[in-house]
N, C-alpha and C positions, 0 to 999 in steps of 0.2 A: 505386465498386464496384457490381457488379450485386447486386440484392436476392436473386436466385436463388442466389447464392453465399454471401452473408453470413448469411442466415436459417438454412440448414441447418448452417453451421459453428458459429454461436452456439448453436443448439439442441443439437447433439451434444456440443459442448464443455461446455455446462451440465450435461447428463445425465452426462457422464464425471466432472465435478467433484463432483457429488452422490454418485455411486457410490463414488468414491475416498474422499470424506469419511466416508461412512457405514461403509465397511469399515475405515477407520483407527480411528474411535471404537469400533467393535464389537470390534476386535482389542485395543485398549487396555483396554476393560472386561474382556475375557476374561483378559488378563494380570494385571490388578489382582485379579480374583476368585481366580485361581490362587495368587497370592502370599499373599493373605489366608487361603486354605484351607490353605496349607502352613505358616502361622504366621509368615511372614516379614514384614518391614517394607515397607509399600507407600508409604512417604513419597517414593519416587523420582518418583511421579506428581504430587507437590505442585508447584504452579506458582511458589511463592515469593511475593515481594512483588508487589503489583499495580503495573503500569507506568503511572503517572499521566501520564508525559511523552508517551505516544503520542498523546493527543488534541492536545497542543501541536504535535507533529511533523506530524500529518496536517492540522491546521488551518492551520499555516503553509504547508504544501505547497499546499493548495487555494487559499489566498489568493495565493500566488506564481503559480499557474497562471492564476488569474483576472486578475491584473495583467498577466501575459504575453499573454493574449488581448486585453486592452485595448490594450496597447502594440503588439501585432502589427497591430491595426486602424489605429492611428496611423501606424505605419511604412508600411503598405500604402497609406494614403491620401496621405501626404506624399512618398513616394518612388516610384521606378519599379521597386522590387523586386517580384518575383512574389509573389502572394498566399500561396501555400503556404509559400514560404521565409520570408516575413515572420512569419507566424503560428507556424510550427514553431520558428524561431530564438528568438523572444521567449518562447514558452511554455517551452522548454528552459532558456533563460537565467534567467528569473525563478523557475522551479521549482527550479533548482539553487541560485540565490542564497538562496532561502528555506530550503533544507535546510542550507546552510552557516551561515546565521544561527541556525537551530535548534541545530546542534551547538555553536556558541559559547555559546549560552544554556544548553544542557544541561551543558556542561563547567563553566560558572560555577556552576550549581546543584549539581553534584557536589562542587565545591571548597568551597561554603558548608556542605555537610552534614558 
């Protein structure tokens, strides 16, 4: 891709994401303040229990993507498959496998609790 296209797209996308995030949290604060001022329960904004398993999920996903990159390189060197196809297929394959393994681990964790 051309740098003249990527840089403005990422720049405006980042600015848009920041503006949307700030407006979301500002509106949430206003709603919480209004509930408290009205004497109502603001517990609907509580996030509940912390999700400790998210670090395992993203860690396994990143490891799967890294293994996919390595295997994509191996497939690219050892076969006549085009480079883009080798890397993309291996990244998606191992990323998906890591998420499937995560969900089996998470299911086992929930059954143990």
